[in-house]
C-alpha positions as CSV (number, residue, x, y, z in Angstrom):
1,X,118.7,44.7,-65.7
2,X,118.7,46.4,-62.3
3,X,116.4,45.2,-59.5
4,X,114.3,48.4,-59.6
5,X,113.7,47.9,-63.3
6,X,112.7,44.3,-62.8
7,X,110.3,45.1,-60.0
8,X,108.5,47.7,-62.1
9,X,107.7,45.3,-65.0
10,X,104.3,43.8,-65.3
11,X,103.9,40.0,-64.8
12,X,103.3,39.3,-68.5
13,X,106.4,41.2,-69.7
14,X,108.5,39.7,-66.9
15,X,107.6,36.1,-68.0
16,X,108.4,37.0,-71.6
17,X,111.9,38.4,-70.5
18,X,112.5,35.3,-68.4
19,X,111.9,33.1,-71.4
20,X,114.1,35.2,-73.6
21,X,116.9,35.3,-71.1
22,X,116.7,31.6,-70.5
23,X,117.0,30.9,-74.3
24,X,120.0,33.3,-74.4
25,X,121.7,31.5,-71.5
26,X,121.2,28.1,-73.1
27,X,122.6,29.4,-76.4
28,X,125.7,30.8,-74.5
29,X,126.2,27.6,-72.6
30,X,126.1,25.5,-75.8
31,X,128.5,27.9,-77.6
32,X,130.8,27.8,-74.7
33,X,131.0,24.0,-74.8
34,X,131.8,24.0,-78.5
35,X,134.4,26.8,-78.4
36,X,135.2,28.6,-75.1
37,X,133.6,32.0,-74.7
38,X,136.1,34.8,-74.4
39,X,134.3,36.5,-71.5
40,X,132.9,33.7,-69.2
41,X,131.4,36.2,-66.7
42,X,128.6,36.8,-69.2
43,X,127.2,33.4,-68.5
44,X,127.2,34.1,-64.8
45,X,125.6,37.5,-65.3
46,X,122.9,35.9,-67.4
47,X,122.2,33.2,-64.9
48,X,121.9,35.7,-62.1
49,X,119.6,37.9,-64.1
50,X,117.3,35.0,-64.7
51,X,117.3,34.2,-61.0
52,X,116.5,37.8,-60.1
53,X,113.6,37.9,-62.5
54,X,112.3,34.6,-61.2
55,X,112.4,35.9,-57.7
56,X,110.6,39.0,-58.6
57,X,107.9,37.0,-60.5
58,X,107.4,34.7,-57.5
59,X,107.1,37.7,-55.2
60,X,104.5,39.4,-57.4
61,X,102.5,36.2,-57.7
62,X,102.5,35.6,-53.9
63,X,101.3,39.2,-53.2
64,X,98.2,38.9,-55.2
């Protein structure tokens, strides 16, 4: 997701997407430990996506 898309999301949907992405990241990490993932950059992209969403969520909560 792009930063502009993340900033436009409401808080409820943002928290839902964070939970989904965290679960996806955990699944990828476990699969990578069992058998190495072909494209390891996907793990990095997922981790950074979670961080961006958490940052946007924190920013929205501090504004209100």
